C-alpha positions as CSV (number, residue, x, y, z in Angstrom):
1,M,22.5,-26.1,-78.7
2,E,24.7,-28.0,-76.3
3,G,26.1,-30.7,-78.6
4,P,26.5,-31.5,-82.3
5,P,23.5,-32.5,-84.4
6,I,22.6,-36.2,-84.1
7,E,21.8,-38.0,-87.4
8,Q,18.6,-40.1,-87.0
9,G,18.2,-38.4,-83.7
10,A,15.5,-39.0,-81.2
11,V,14.2,-37.5,-78.0
12,A,12.5,-39.6,-75.3
13,I,9.9,-37.8,-73.2
14,E,8.6,-38.7,-69.7
15,D,6.2,-36.6,-67.6
16,G,6.7,-33.6,-69.8
17,R,10.5,-33.6,-69.5
18,I,13.3,-34.8,-71.8
19,A,14.3,-38.2,-70.4
20,S,17.1,-38.9,-72.9
21,V,18.5,-37.8,-76.3
22,G,20.3,-40.0,-78.7
23,S,19.8,-42.0,-81.9
24,R,16.6,-43.9,-82.9
25,N,18.6,-47.1,-82.6
26,E,19.5,-46.3,-79.0
27,L,16.1,-45.0,-77.8
28,G,13.8,-47.3,-79.7
29,T,10.7,-46.7,-81.9
30,G,8.2,-43.9,-81.5
31,T,6.7,-41.2,-83.7
32,H,8.9,-40.8,-86.7
33,Y,9.3,-37.7,-88.9
34,E,10.8,-38.3,-92.3
35,S,13.4,-35.7,-93.5
36,A,12.8,-33.5,-90.5
37,V,14.8,-31.7,-87.9
38,L,14.0,-31.8,-84.2
39,L,14.8,-28.5,-82.5
40,P,14.4,-27.0,-79.1
41,G,11.2,-24.8,-79.3
42,F,12.0,-21.3,-80.2
43,V,12.1,-18.7,-77.4
44,N,10.6,-15.4,-78.5
45,A,11.8,-13.1,-75.7
46,H,9.9,-9.9,-76.8
47,S,6.4,-9.9,-78.2
48,H,3.1,-8.1,-78.0
49,L,0.4,-10.8,-78.8
50,E,-2.4,-8.2,-78.3
51,Y,-1.2,-6.5,-81.5
52,A,-1.3,-9.6,-83.7
53,V,-3.7,-8.0,-86.2
54,Y,-2.2,-4.5,-86.2
55,G,-0.2,-5.1,-89.4
56,G,0.3,-2.1,-91.6
57,F,-1.1,0.5,-89.2
58,G,1.0,3.6,-89.8
59,D,3.5,1.9,-92.0
60,G,5.9,4.5,-93.5
61,L,5.1,7.3,-91.1
62,G,8.1,9.5,-90.9
63,D,8.1,10.0,-87.2
64,F,8.2,7.2,-84.6
65,A,6.2,9.2,-82.0
66,E,3.5,9.8,-84.6
67,W,3.4,6.1,-85.3
68,I,2.9,5.3,-81.6
69,S,0.2,8.0,-81.3
70,L,-1.7,6.3,-84.2
71,H,-1.6,2.9,-82.5
72,I,-2.9,4.4,-79.2
73,Q,-5.9,5.9,-81.1
74,R,-6.6,2.6,-82.8
75,K,-6.4,0.6,-79.6
76,A,-8.9,2.8,-77.9
77,R,-11.6,1.6,-80.3
78,I,-11.7,-2.0,-78.9
79,G,-12.2,-3.5,-75.5
80,W,-11.2,-6.5,-73.3
81,E,-12.9,-9.2,-75.4
82,E,-11.2,-8.0,-78.5
83,Y,-7.8,-7.9,-76.8
84,V,-8.3,-11.6,-75.8
85,D,-9.4,-12.5,-79.3
86,I,-6.4,-10.9,-80.9
87,A,-4.0,-12.3,-78.3
88,R,-5.3,-15.9,-78.9
89,L,-4.6,-15.5,-82.6
90,G,-1.1,-14.3,-81.8
91,A,-0.5,-17.3,-79.5
92,A,-1.7,-19.6,-82.2
93,E,0.6,-18.1,-84.8
94,C,3.5,-18.5,-82.4
95,L,2.9,-22.2,-82.0
96,T,2.5,-22.5,-85.8
97,S,6.0,-21.0,-86.1
98,G,7.6,-23.4,-83.7
99,I,7.7,-20.9,-80.8
100,T,7.1,-22.6,-77.4
101,T,8.1,-19.8,-75.0
102,I,7.5,-16.0,-75.1
103,G,8.2,-12.9,-73.1
104,D,5.2,-10.8,-73.8
105,C,4.6,-7.1,-72.9
106,S,0.9,-7.0,-72.4
107,Y,-1.1,-3.8,-72.1
108,S,-4.3,-5.4,-70.9
109,G,-3.2,-8.8,-69.6
110,A,-5.0,-10.6,-72.4
111,A,-1.8,-12.4,-73.4
112,A,-1.9,-14.3,-70.1
113,V,-5.3,-15.7,-71.0
114,A,-4.3,-16.6,-74.5
115,C,-1.1,-18.4,-73.4
116,A,-2.9,-20.3,-70.7
117,D,-5.6,-21.4,-73.2
118,L,-3.3,-22.5,-76.0
119,G,-0.5,-23.9,-73.9
120,L,2.4,-21.5,-74.6
121,R,5.1,-21.1,-71.9
122,A,5.2,-17.4,-71.1
123,T,6.4,-14.6,-68.9
124,I,3.6,-11.9,-69.2
125,Y,5.1,-8.5,-68.4
126,L,2.1,-6.3,-67.5
127,E,2.7,-2.8,-68.8
128,V,2.7,0.3,-66.7
129,F,3.1,3.9,-67.8
130,G,3.4,7.4,-66.3
131,A,5.3,9.5,-63.8
132,D,3.3,8.8,-60.6
133,P,3.8,5.3,-59.3
134,A,0.6,5.2,-57.3
135,P,-2.0,5.1,-60.1
136,A,0.4,3.0,-62.3
137,L,0.7,0.3,-59.6
138,E,-3.0,0.4,-59.0
139,H,-3.6,-0.3,-62.7
140,F,-1.0,-3.1,-62.5
141,A,-2.7,-4.7,-59.5
142,A,-6.1,-4.5,-61.1
143,T,-4.8,-6.0,-64.4
144,R,-3.0,-8.8,-62.5
145,E,-6.1,-9.6,-60.5
146,R,-8.2,-9.8,-63.7
147,V,-6.0,-12.5,-65.2
148,Q,-4.7,-14.1,-62.0
149,G,-6.4,-17.4,-62.9
150,S,-4.2,-17.7,-66.0
151,F,-0.9,-17.7,-64.1
152,S,0.7,-21.0,-63.3
153,D,4.1,-22.6,-63.3
154,R,4.0,-22.3,-67.1
155,V,2.6,-18.8,-67.4
156,R,4.2,-16.4,-64.9
157,P,3.6,-12.7,-64.2
158,G,6.1,-9.9,-64.7
159,I,6.0,-6.1,-65.0
160,S,6.9,-3.9,-67.9
161,P,7.8,-0.2,-67.1
162,H,7.4,0.7,-70.7
163,A,10.3,2.9,-71.5
164,P,12.4,5.9,-70.1
165,Y,10.3,8.3,-72.2
166,S,7.0,7.0,-70.9
167,V,7.9,6.0,-67.3
168,S,9.5,8.0,-64.5
169,L,12.5,6.9,-62.5
170,D,10.2,6.6,-59.5
171,L,7.9,4.2,-61.3
172,Y,10.9,2.1,-62.4
173,R,12.0,1.9,-58.7
174,A,8.5,0.9,-57.6
175,A,8.3,-1.8,-60.3
176,A,11.6,-3.2,-59.2
177,E,10.4,-3.4,-55.6
178,L,7.7,-5.9,-56.6
179,G,10.4,-8.5,-57.2
180,L,9.0,-9.7,-60.5
181,P,10.7,-10.2,-63.8
182,I,11.0,-6.9,-65.7
183,A,10.9,-5.9,-69.3
184,T,11.4,-2.5,-70.8
185,H,12.1,-0.8,-74.1
186,I,15.5,1.0,-74.3
187,S,17.3,3.1,-77.0
188,E,15.0,1.9,-79.8
189,S,15.5,4.9,-82.1
190,P,17.7,8.0,-82.6
191,A,14.7,10.2,-81.9
192,E,14.1,8.5,-78.6
193,V,17.7,8.9,-77.5
194,N,17.6,12.6,-78.5
195,Y,14.4,13.2,-76.5
196,V,15.5,11.4,-73.3
197,T,19.0,13.0,-73.3
198,T,18.1,16.6,-74.4
199,G,14.4,17.0,-74.6
200,A,14.8,18.1,-78.2
201,G,13.7,16.7,-81.5
202,P,10.3,15.8,-83.0
203,W,9.2,14.0,-79.9
204,G,8.7,17.3,-78.1
205,D,5.4,17.7,-80.0
206,Y,4.1,14.7,-78.1
207,A,4.9,15.8,-74.6
208,D,1.4,14.9,-73.4
209,L,2.2,11.3,-74.1
210,L,5.7,11.3,-72.5
211,V,7.3,11.9,-69.1
212,A,9.9,14.6,-68.6
213,P,13.2,13.6,-70.2
214,P,15.7,12.2,-67.6
215,G,18.7,13.8,-69.3
216,Q,20.5,10.5,-70.0
217,T,19.9,7.3,-71.9
218,G,17.8,4.6,-70.5
219,T,20.8,2.2,-70.0
220,R,22.7,4.9,-68.0
221,L,19.7,5.9,-66.0
222,L,18.8,2.4,-64.9
223,A,22.4,1.4,-64.3
224,E,23.1,4.5,-62.1
225,H,20.1,3.5,-59.9
226,D,20.9,-0.2,-59.8
227,L,17.8,-1.1,-61.8
228,L,19.5,-3.3,-64.4
229,G,20.2,-7.0,-63.8
230,P,19.6,-10.6,-64.9
231,N,15.9,-10.3,-64.2
232,V,15.6,-7.4,-66.7
233,V,14.9,-7.7,-70.4
234,A,15.9,-4.6,-72.5
235,A,14.2,-4.7,-75.8
236,H,15.9,-3.3,-78.9
237,C,19.1,-1.5,-77.7
238,V,19.7,-0.2,-81.2
239,M,21.4,3.0,-80.1
240,V,23.8,1.9,-77.4
241,D,27.4,2.9,-77.2
242,A,30.4,1.0,-75.9
243,E,30.0,2.2,-72.3
244,E,26.3,1.2,-72.3
245,I,27.2,-2.2,-73.7
246,S,29.6,-2.6,-70.8
247,L,26.9,-1.7,-68.3
248,L,24.5,-4.3,-69.8
249,A,27.2,-6.9,-69.7
250,A,28.3,-6.2,-66.2
251,T,24.8,-6.4,-64.9
252,R,23.9,-9.4,-67.0
253,T,20.9,-7.6,-68.4
254,G,19.3,-9.5,-71.3
255,V,18.8,-7.8,-74.7
256,A,15.9,-8.8,-77.0
257,H,17.1,-8.1,-80.5
258,C,14.2,-7.3,-82.9
259,P,15.8,-6.8,-86.4
260,R,12.7,-6.7,-88.5
261,S,10.9,-4.2,-86.2
262,N,13.9,-2.0,-86.1
263,G,14.3,-2.1,-89.8
264,Y,10.7,-1.5,-90.8
265,L,10.5,1.5,-88.4
266,G,13.7,2.9,-89.7
267,C,15.3,2.8,-86.2
268,G,18.6,1.3,-87.4
269,V,20.5,-2.0,-86.8
270,A,21.5,-3.0,-83.3
271,P,25.2,-3.6,-82.6
272,L,24.8,-7.4,-82.3
273,R,28.5,-8.3,-82.6
274,E,29.5,-5.8,-79.9
275,L,26.8,-7.0,-77.6
276,R,27.7,-10.7,-78.0
277,E,31.5,-10.1,-77.7
278,A,31.0,-8.1,-74.5
279,G,29.1,-11.1,-73.0
280,V,25.6,-9.5,-73.0
281,P,22.9,-12.2,-73.0
282,V,21.1,-11.7,-76.3
283,S,18.1,-13.2,-77.9
284,I,16.2,-12.9,-81.2
285,A,12.6,-11.6,-80.9
286,T,9.7,-10.6,-83.1
287,D,8.3,-7.6,-81.3
288,S,4.7,-7.3,-82.6
289,P,2.9,-7.2,-85.9
290,A,2.2,-3.6,-85.2
291,S,5.8,-3.0,-86.4
292,T,6.7,-6.3,-88.1
293,P,4.5,-8.0,-90.7
294,S,4.1,-11.3,-88.8
295,L,5.1,-13.5,-85.9
296,D,7.1,-15.7,-88.3
297,F,10.1,-16.6,-86.3
298,F,12.1,-18.1,-89.2
299,E,11.9,-14.7,-91.0
300,E,13.1,-13.0,-87.8
301,I,16.1,-15.3,-87.5
302,R,17.0,-14.7,-91.1
303,A,16.6,-11.0,-90.7
304,A,19.0,-11.1,-87.8
305,I,21.5,-12.9,-90.0
306,I,21.1,-10.5,-92.9
307,A,21.3,-7.4,-90.7
308,A,24.4,-8.7,-88.9
309,R,26.3,-9.6,-92.1
310,A,25.3,-6.3,-93.7
311,R,26.4,-4.2,-90.7
312,E,29.8,-6.0,-90.4
313,G,30.3,-6.6,-94.1
314,R,31.2,-10.2,-93.5
315,P,29.3,-13.4,-94.3
316,D,30.5,-15.0,-91.1
317,A,29.3,-12.2,-88.9
318,L,26.4,-14.3,-87.7
319,T,26.3,-18.0,-88.8
320,A,23.1,-20.1,-89.0
321,A,24.3,-21.9,-85.9
322,D,24.9,-18.7,-84.0
323,A,21.4,-17.4,-85.0
324,L,19.7,-20.7,-84.0
325,E,21.4,-20.5,-80.6
326,L,20.1,-16.9,-80.1
327,A,16.6,-18.1,-81.0
328,T,16.6,-20.9,-78.5
329,L,19.0,-21.1,-75.6
330,G,19.8,-17.4,-76.0
331,G,16.2,-16.5,-75.5
332,A,15.9,-18.8,-72.6
333,R,18.9,-17.1,-70.9
334,V,17.4,-13.6,-71.5
335,L,14.2,-14.7,-69.8
336,G,16.0,-16.5,-67.0
337,L,14.6,-19.9,-68.1
338,D,17.8,-21.5,-69.4
339,D,17.7,-24.1,-66.7
340,R,14.3,-25.3,-68.0
341,V,14.2,-24.7,-71.8
342,G,16.2,-23.7,-74.8
343,S,18.1,-26.9,-75.5
344,L,17.5,-30.7,-75.9
345,V,19.1,-31.8,-72.6
346,P,17.8,-34.6,-70.3
347,G,15.9,-33.0,-67.4
348,K,14.7,-29.9,-69.2
349,Q,11.1,-29.4,-70.3
350,A,10.2,-31.2,-73.5
351,D,9.6,-28.1,-75.6
352,L,10.3,-29.1,-79.2
353,A,9.6,-28.0,-82.8
354,V,9.6,-30.4,-85.6
355,I,10.6,-28.9,-89.0
356,S,10.0,-30.8,-92.2
357,L,12.5,-30.3,-95.0
358,V,10.8,-32.6,-97.5
359,N,11.0,-31.1,-101.0
360,S,12.8,-28.0,-99.7
361,P,15.9,-26.7,-101.5
362,F,17.9,-28.3,-98.7
363,D,16.6,-31.8,-99.2
364,P,18.6,-34.1,-99.1
365,V,20.0,-32.4,-96.0
366,E,23.7,-31.7,-95.8
367,D,23.8,-29.5,-92.7
368,P,20.6,-29.7,-90.6
369,V,21.2,-26.4,-88.9
370,T,21.6,-24.4,-92.1
371,A,18.7,-26.3,-93.6
372,A,16.4,-25.5,-90.7
373,V,17.4,-21.9,-90.3
374,L,17.5,-20.9,-94.0
375,G,14.9,-23.3,-95.2
376,G,12.4,-23.3,-92.4
377,S,9.0,-21.6,-92.3
378,P,5.7,-21.9,-90.4
379,E,4.4,-24.0,-93.4
380,R,7.2,-26.5,-92.7
381,V,6.5,-26.8,-88.9
382,T,5.0,-30.3,-88.5
383,A,4.5,-30.2,-84.8
384,T,5.1,-28.0,-81.7
385,L,5.3,-29.5,-78.3
386,V,5.3,-27.7,-74.9
387,A,6.2,-29.9,-71.9
388,G,5.7,-32.9,-74.1
389,E,2.2,-32.0,-75.0
390,Q,1.4,-31.5,-78.7
391,R,0.1,-28.0,-78.9
392,Y,0.3,-27.8,-82.7
393,L,0.1,-30.4,-85.4
394,K,0.1,-29.5,-89.1
395,G,-3.1,-30.3,-90.8
396,T,-5.2,-30.8,-87.7
397,S,-4.6,-27.8,-85.4
398,R,-6.7,-24.9,-86.5
399,W,-8.2,-21.9,-84.6
400,P,-11.0,-20.7,-87.0
401,D,-13.0,-19.0,-84.3
402,S,-10.0,-17.1,-83.0
403,T,-9.1,-16.0,-86.5
404,R,-12.6,-14.7,-87.3
405,A,-12.9,-12.9,-84.0
406,A,-9.5,-11.3,-84.3
407,R,-10.1,-10.1,-87.9
408,S,-13.5,-8.7,-86.7
409,A,-11.6,-6.8,-84.0
410,R,-9.2,-5.4,-86.6
411,S,-12.1,-4.2,-88.7
412,R,-13.4,-2.1,-85.7
413,M,-10.0,-0.4,-85.5
414,L,-9.9,0.7,-89.1
415,P,-11.1,4.3,-89.9
């Protein structure tokens, strides 16, 4: 991301960090991958690992609020152990897809346990809801205490005031006062914007799940009260106008762009070109399998390319190189970790993904970036390393117990 591709390139690793980057001839012998591309590990800036087996729940429901209500009902049928089982499967699927870092909004905190167990680098934003800060912060403190042993230099805590329709301004303020990284959902759908600005629309039927509408969009509300900034991740931002984009840019608030989730839920296509041109830090993110079929990061990157080109009507609206930057260094910037991960630079953490292109339509490789972005898949990920440690190796890394336990949890949620 910070230099041109290196043919026959190599990365030397010492004590979990990148010691040097160059050619094989320069750096000497080591593990060799034939017809492969070495990439910075992908940075998935917005996920929900605890929903890794929620695929298909409510697909095609006409109303977004009805969809959320269904998921709340299903989630109530399982408990802590099941949350952990599902989150472990989600973490494993991330590693299989070349993801080395995530920003996860976690309802129960189980994602922290999963990431610590499997070796993912993560910011775990523990979710809070409601109008009254006191019980919400009590819940946050209890959740943090339950998973405190999972936090480390690699897995750090954050807080997620869920959204302007589910969290009051007072709770946003209280969350900010904790001094932790923050993630929130903003302007995900037209129905959401209608509710928070006017109180009207179909969401009025779900008032028992929501807080009183603030009378303005989430971006304007948080900007007015100095609650945006570089420590904030705003997920989605599908329905943002020019003024809101300027506010996000001026405050250096990061945006997690989730094209598949937005498309499957019928929310629309985020104004990616406008966000990038304004200087807003933007990343590509999967959201969760509750709204997206998988944690396949290659599919997410390609969806971002397709959506951007379709919206702009131009094949150069988002190039493969642009998309790869958003998926690596872009995600690191959004999470405030770009001094540690996101590119293959000496001194940074040795977080890498090895993508094999043997027998792909792009082999022999002409352009390694295009080949990796358009031809990559979890099946082509040979190895995933976090801090120089091999956390996934194709053909040897399997998590059968996690898979069985997570599928069992899904069965308990079905009607």
